[in-house]
C-alpha positions as CSV (number, residue, x, y, z in Angstrom):
1,M,4.3,-16.6,3.5
2,K,2.4,-13.3,2.8
3,W,3.9,-10.3,0.9
4,I,2.7,-6.7,1.4
5,V,3.5,-4.0,-1.2
6,G,3.2,-0.4,-0.1
7,L,3.0,2.1,-3.0
8,G,4.9,5.4,-3.0
9,N,7.7,7.3,-4.7
10,P,11.3,7.0,-3.6
11,G,13.2,10.0,-2.3
12,S,13.0,12.4,0.6
13,N,11.1,15.0,-1.5
14,Y,8.1,12.6,-1.7
15,A,8.3,11.1,1.7
16,K,5.4,13.0,3.4
17,T,3.2,13.3,0.3
18,R,-0.3,11.9,0.0
19,H,0.9,9.5,-2.8
20,N,3.3,8.0,-0.3
21,I,0.8,6.9,2.3
22,G,1.4,3.3,1.3
23,F,5.0,3.7,2.2
24,M,4.0,5.3,5.5
25,A,1.8,2.4,6.4
26,L,4.5,-0.1,5.7
27,D,7.0,1.9,7.8
28,R,4.5,1.9,10.7
29,L,3.8,-1.9,10.3
30,A,7.6,-2.5,10.2
31,A,8.1,-0.4,13.3
32,R,5.3,-2.4,15.2
33,H,7.1,-5.7,14.4
34,S,10.8,-4.6,14.4
35,I,11.2,-5.3,10.7
36,S,13.9,-3.4,8.8
37,I,13.0,-2.5,5.2
38,T,16.5,-2.1,3.9
39,Q,17.4,-5.0,1.6
40,S,17.6,-3.8,-2.0
41,K,16.1,-6.5,-4.3
42,C,13.7,-6.7,-7.3
43,K,13.7,-2.9,-7.8
44,A,12.5,-2.4,-4.2
45,L,13.4,-2.1,-0.6
46,I,12.4,-5.3,1.2
47,G,12.1,-6.3,4.8
48,E,11.3,-9.8,6.1
49,G,9.8,-10.7,9.5
50,N,7.2,-12.6,11.5
51,I,3.9,-11.0,12.1
52,G,1.3,-12.9,14.2
53,G,3.2,-16.2,13.5
54,V,3.2,-15.6,9.7
55,K,6.4,-15.0,7.7
56,T,5.7,-11.7,6.0
57,V,7.7,-9.7,3.5
58,L,7.2,-5.9,3.3
59,I,8.1,-4.4,-0.1
60,K,8.5,-0.7,-1.1
61,P,9.0,-0.5,-4.9
62,M,11.7,2.0,-5.8
63,T,10.5,2.4,-9.4
64,Y,8.3,5.4,-8.9
65,M,4.6,5.0,-8.6
66,N,3.8,4.6,-12.4
67,L,6.2,1.6,-12.7
68,S,5.3,-0.2,-9.4
69,G,4.3,-3.3,-11.4
70,E,7.9,-3.8,-12.5
71,S,8.9,-4.4,-8.9
72,V,5.9,-6.6,-8.2
73,R,6.6,-8.8,-11.3
74,A,10.3,-9.0,-10.5
75,Y,9.5,-10.3,-6.9
76,M,6.9,-12.7,-8.2
77,D,9.2,-14.2,-10.8
78,F,12.3,-14.5,-8.6
79,Y,10.6,-15.9,-5.5
80,K,7.8,-17.8,-7.3
81,V,5.1,-16.3,-4.9
82,S,1.4,-16.4,-5.5
83,L,-0.8,-13.3,-6.0
84,E,-3.2,-14.9,-3.5
85,D,-0.7,-14.0,-0.8
86,L,-0.2,-10.4,-2.0
87,I,-1.8,-7.3,-0.4
88,V,-1.2,-3.9,-1.9
89,V,-1.5,-0.8,0.3
90,Y,-2.0,2.6,-1.4
91,D,-3.6,6.0,-1.5
92,D,-7.2,6.4,-2.7
93,M,-8.8,9.8,-3.5
94,D,-12.3,8.2,-3.6
95,T,-12.0,7.3,0.1
96,E,-12.2,10.0,2.8
97,I,-9.1,10.7,4.8
98,G,-9.3,8.8,8.0
99,K,-11.0,5.8,6.3
100,V,-9.7,2.6,4.9
101,R,-11.4,0.4,2.2
102,L,-10.4,-3.1,1.4
103,R,-11.1,-4.9,-1.9
104,Y,-9.9,-8.2,-3.5
105,Q,-10.3,-7.2,-7.1
106,G,-11.3,-4.3,-9.4
107,S,-10.0,-1.8,-11.9
108,A,-7.2,0.7,-11.2
109,G,-9.7,3.4,-10.8
110,G,-7.3,5.9,-12.3
111,H,-4.4,5.0,-9.9
112,N,-1.3,4.6,-12.0
113,G,0.5,2.4,-9.5
114,I,-2.4,-0.1,-9.5
115,K,-2.6,0.2,-13.3
116,S,1.0,-0.8,-13.5
117,I,0.5,-3.8,-11.2
118,I,-2.5,-5.0,-13.2
119,Q,-0.5,-4.6,-16.4
120,H,2.5,-6.6,-15.1
121,T,0.5,-9.3,-13.4
122,G,-2.1,-9.7,-16.0
123,T,-5.0,-9.6,-13.5
124,Q,-7.2,-7.3,-11.5
125,Q,-7.6,-9.9,-8.8
126,F,-5.3,-9.2,-5.8
127,N,-6.0,-7.9,-2.3
128,R,-5.9,-4.2,-1.7
129,V,-6.0,-1.8,1.3
130,R,-7.0,1.6,0.0
131,M,-6.1,4.4,2.3
132,G,-8.2,7.5,2.1
133,I,-6.6,10.8,1.1
134,S,-9.9,12.5,-0.1
135,R,-10.2,14.5,-3.3
136,P,-8.8,17.9,-3.9
137,E,-11.0,21.0,-4.0
138,P,-12.5,21.7,-7.4
139,G,-10.0,23.4,-9.7
140,H,-6.9,21.8,-8.1
141,A,-4.8,19.6,-10.3
142,I,-4.8,15.9,-9.3
143,V,-1.0,15.5,-9.8
144,D,-0.2,18.6,-7.6
145,Y,-2.7,17.3,-4.9
146,V,-1.3,13.7,-4.6
147,L,2.3,15.1,-4.5
148,S,1.4,17.6,-1.8
149,T,2.0,17.0,1.9
150,F,-0.9,16.7,4.4
151,M,-2.2,19.8,6.0
152,K,-1.8,20.3,9.8
153,K,-5.5,19.8,10.3
154,E,-5.3,16.4,8.6
155,K,-2.6,14.9,10.7
156,E,-4.9,13.2,13.2
157,A,-7.0,11.7,10.4
158,L,-3.8,10.6,8.6
159,D,-2.5,8.9,11.7
160,Q,-5.9,7.2,12.1
161,T,-5.8,6.0,8.5
162,I,-2.3,4.5,8.9
163,E,-3.2,2.8,12.2
164,H,-6.4,1.4,10.9
165,S,-4.6,0.1,7.8
166,C,-1.9,-1.6,9.9
167,D,-4.6,-3.2,12.0
168,A,-6.3,-4.5,8.9
169,L,-3.0,-5.8,7.5
170,E,-2.2,-7.7,10.7
171,H,-5.7,-9.2,10.8
172,S,-5.5,-10.3,7.2
173,L,-2.4,-12.4,7.9
174,T,-4.3,-14.7,10.2
175,H,-7.8,-14.5,8.8
176,S,-9.2,-14.7,5.3
177,F,-9.3,-11.4,3.3
178,E,-13.1,-11.7,3.2
179,Q,-13.2,-11.8,7.0
180,T,-10.8,-8.9,7.1
181,M,-13.0,-6.9,4.7
182,A,-16.1,-7.6,6.8
183,K,-14.4,-6.3,9.9
184,F,-12.6,-3.3,8.5
185,N,-15.0,-2.0,5.8
186,G,-17.7,-1.3,8.3
């Protein structure tokens, strides 16, 4: 079994913001495979299904971004799952919009959701799909930027980012993460 955690903030006022691109990717992946992410468990909305012959659980923490690790830890403890089977999908300002970067370990890089997961799991070693949202223009506050919606001119790149991340997630379920990184980090 694989489990994929998409990071974002609950509530309709955050739904289309840059910080919620992880939720957007999970919603797209769920739609591709007719998975309903509606079960409320472990401080999250959860959906279970079969993707490429692999039992897969899609998880959207409902704790707000800064506390995402609480949901991850609750799921780990309750279902006794391994971090080796986890993939976290989230927004990354250091990656250009339209691009996706995969990593299997590393620091939080200033991302509070990842910081919380590292804190609650006690490790920096877990698979990640970082979805590019680019950096704000100089002088713009980071918080305001990540909580802003995408501009019209970014919609095509946003859709490309989400599609590319879903392709990478699907590939990672039936291939090693190293193989997936080699294919999608090009």
